[in-house]
LUMKOLDREN-86271 format. One record per residue (C-alpha): residue number from 1; residue in one letter; x, y, z. Coordinates in Angstrom, 2 decimals, decimal comma, always signed. Layout:
BEGIN
@i NUM aa a x X y Y z Z
...
% end
This chain:
BEGIN
@i 1 aa x x -4,27 y +4,34 z +2,43
@i 2 aa x x -1,25 y +5,50 z +0,46
@i 3 aa x x -0,12 y +9,34 z +1,27
@i 4 aa x x +3,28 y +10,67 z +1,12
@i 5 aa x x +2,11 y +12,92 z +3,94
@i 6 aa x x +1,04 y +10,30 z +6,49
@i 7 aa x x +0,77 y +6,68 z +7,40
@i 8 aa x x +3,27 y +3,75 z +6,44
@i 9 aa x x +4,30 y +5,27 z +3,10
@i 10 aa x x +5,38 y +8,40 z +4,69
@i 11 aa x x +7,49 y +6,54 z +7,30
@i 12 aa x x +9,10 y +4,42 z +4,62
@i 13 aa x x +10,01 y +7,15 z +2,31
@i 14 aa x x +13,07 y +8,63 z +4,11
@i 15 aa x x +14,52 y +5,09 z +4,54
@i 16 aa x x +14,01 y +4,38 z +0,76
@i 17 aa x x +15,40 y +7,70 z -0,32
@i 18 aa x x +18,67 y +6,86 z +1,54
@i 19 aa x x +18,82 y +3,41 z -0,05
@i 20 aa x x +17,86 y +1,58 z +2,98
@i 21 aa x x +14,33 y +0,54 z +1,82
@i 22 aa x x +13,52 y -3,26 z +1,83
@i 23 aa x x +10,76 y -5,86 z +2,36
@i 24 aa x x +9,55 y -6,84 z +5,55
@i 25 aa x x +10,50 y -10,58 z +6,47
@i 26 aa x x +9,99 y -12,80 z +3,60
@i 27 aa x x +8,01 y -10,29 z +1,72
@i 28 aa x x +5,38 y -12,80 z +0,61
@i 29 aa x x +2,67 y -11,15 z +2,80
@i 30 aa x x -0,25 y -9,46 z +0,75
@i 31 aa x x -0,54 y -5,76 z +1,05
@i 32 aa x x -3,78 y -4,11 z -0,02
@i 33 aa x x -3,52 y -0,43 z -0,70
@i 34 aa x x -5,66 y +2,68 z -1,95
@i 35 aa x x -4,82 y +6,13 z -2,70
@i 36 aa x x -6,51 y +8,88 z -0,65
@i 37 aa x x -7,91 y +10,15 z -3,91
@i 38 aa x x -9,57 y +6,94 z -4,58
@i 39 aa x x -10,64 y +6,48 z -0,84
@i 40 aa x x -12,57 y +9,94 z -0,93
@i 41 aa x x -14,04 y +9,07 z -4,49
@i 42 aa x x -15,16 y +5,65 z -3,24
@i 43 aa x x -16,91 y +7,25 z -0,08
@i 44 aa x x -18,62 y +9,75 z -2,19
@i 45 aa x x -19,77 y +7,01 z -4,75
@i 46 aa x x -20,98 y +4,85 z -1,84
@i 47 aa x x -22,90 y +7,69 z -0,17
@i 48 aa x x -24,55 y +8,74 z -3,44
@i 49 aa x x -25,69 y +5,15 z -4,24
@i 50 aa x x -27,82 y +2,39 z -2,73
@i 51 aa x x -24,99 y -0,02 z -1,58
@i 52 aa x x -25,64 y -1,81 z +1,53
@i 53 aa x x -23,39 y -3,96 z +3,86
@i 54 aa x x -19,62 y -3,99 z +4,25
@i 55 aa x x -17,44 y -2,51 z +1,42
@i 56 aa x x -13,70 y -3,08 z +1,26
@i 57 aa x x -12,01 y +0,35 z +0,31
@i 58 aa x x -9,00 y -1,05 z -1,39
@i 59 aa x x -7,46 y -0,99 z -4,86
@i 60 aa x x -8,40 y -3,95 z -7,13
@i 61 aa x x -4,85 y -5,06 z -7,43
@i 62 aa x x -3,16 y -5,98 z -4,11
@i 63 aa x x +0,50 y -6,71 z -4,12
@i 64 aa x x +2,78 y -8,66 z -2,08
@i 65 aa x x +5,18 y -6,72 z +0,28
@i 66 aa x x +8,17 y -7,75 z -1,92
@i 67 aa x x +6,60 y -6,37 z -5,00
@i 68 aa x x +5,53 y -3,14 z -3,19
@i 69 aa x x +9,19 y -2,62 z -2,11
@i 70 aa x x +10,47 y -3,26 z -5,66
@i 71 aa x x +7,92 y -0,90 z -7,13
@i 72 aa x x +8,61 y +1,98 z -4,57
@i 73 aa x x +12,28 y +1,53 z -5,05
@i 74 aa x x +11,87 y +1,61 z -9,00
@i 75 aa x x +9,77 y +4,84 z -8,62
@i 76 aa x x +12,35 y +6,61 z -6,42
@i 77 aa x x +15,26 y +5,14 z -8,51
@i 78 aa x x +16,61 y +3,64 z -5,19
@i 79 aa x x +17,96 y +0,22 z -4,38
@i 80 aa x x +15,79 y -2,11 z -2,15
@i 81 aa x x +18,17 y -5,03 z -1,55
@i 82 aa x x +18,08 y -4,74 z +2,40
@i 83 aa x x +15,41 y -6,90 z +3,78
@i 84 aa x x +14,10 y -6,04 z +7,18
@i 85 aa x x +14,47 y -8,97 z +9,52
@i 86 aa x x +11,57 y -9,48 z +11,89
@i 87 aa x x +13,62 y -9,02 z +15,04
@i 88 aa x x +14,04 y -5,44 z +14,60
@i 89 aa x x +10,27 y -4,29 z +14,26
@i 90 aa x x +9,54 y -7,02 z +17,02
@i 91 aa x x +11,89 y -5,39 z +19,52
@i 92 aa x x +10,53 y -1,91 z +18,86
@i 93 aa x x +6,70 y -2,72 z +18,58
@i 94 aa x x +6,49 y -5,87 z +20,40
@i 95 aa x x +6,13 y -9,30 z +18,68
@i 96 aa x x +2,31 y -9,40 z +18,50
@i 97 aa x x +1,98 y -5,88 z +17,08
@i 98 aa x x +4,90 y -6,29 z +14,62
@i 99 aa x x +3,43 y -9,50 z +13,34
@i 100 aa x x -0,20 y -7,90 z +12,96
@i 101 aa x x +1,16 y -4,86 z +11,09
@i 102 aa x x +4,13 y -6,00 z +9,18
@i 103 aa x x +4,52 y -9,56 z +8,78
@i 104 aa x x +1,21 y -10,96 z +8,16
@i 105 aa x x -1,25 y -9,76 z +5,32
@i 106 aa x x -4,52 y -10,46 z +3,73
@i 107 aa x x -5,43 y -10,29 z +0,07
@i 108 aa x x -8,61 y -7,98 z +0,26
@i 109 aa x x -10,55 y -7,15 z -2,88
@i 110 aa x x -13,10 y -4,54 z -3,47
@i 111 aa x x -15,76 y -6,65 z -5,00
@i 112 aa x x -18,82 y -4,86 z -3,75
@i 113 aa x x -17,06 y -1,50 z -4,76
@i 114 aa x x -16,29 y -2,50 z -8,31
@i 115 aa x x -19,76 y -4,13 z -8,66
@i 116 aa x x -21,32 y -0,93 z -7,65
@i 117 aa x x -19,70 y +0,69 z -10,62
@i 118 aa x x -16,86 y +2,60 z -9,08
@i 119 aa x x -13,99 y +3,48 z -11,47
@i 120 aa x x -10,58 y +3,74 z -9,87
@i 121 aa x x -8,28 y +6,54 z -10,67
@i 122 aa x x -5,46 y +4,44 z -9,55
@i 123 aa x x -6,10 y +0,58 z -9,83
@i 124 aa x x -2,38 y -0,42 z -10,18
@i 125 aa x x +0,54 y +0,37 z -7,75
@i 126 aa x x +3,18 y +1,91 z -9,84
@i 127 aa x x +1,16 y +4,57 z -11,44
@i 128 aa x x -0,27 y +5,47 z -8,00
@i 129 aa x x +3,08 y +5,73 z -6,51
@i 130 aa x x +4,31 y +7,86 z -9,36
@i 131 aa x x +1,32 y +10,13 z -9,08
@i 132 aa x x +1,55 y +10,52 z -5,37
@i 133 aa x x +5,44 y +11,09 z -5,44
@i 134 aa x x +5,23 y +13,08 z -8,62
@i 135 aa x x +7,56 y +10,89 z -10,29
@i 136 aa x x +6,46 y +10,51 z -13,83
@i 137 aa x x +7,71 y +7,41 z -15,86
@i 138 aa x x +10,96 y +7,87 z -17,68
% end
């Protein structure tokens, strides 16, 4: 879930603001995301409907880690040329945890949620980040 006050985005922001943001590993791993606003909206929508079974709470347009990095850099007007090699996070987090959190990904789609009629406030990454970080498009 994307939030400037918590989670992975909050931890990435200081690095990006100092021009040290970069993709993890090769950047080809998929990264699903959702804004807090849409997560809460989706939960309310699901509680008021008759949807049954598992539901993926994620925006309908996942991105690669590389594209996420470029988009965040563009929104913040900061460079993103420094890739983060796998050995650093693996030393800090341990190999298995770093691989699971940063260097692998899944392309998760909200098929049940969209089929139930939920309309996303932010269905693409750049407008979502601009809204969250109060950075209107130029």
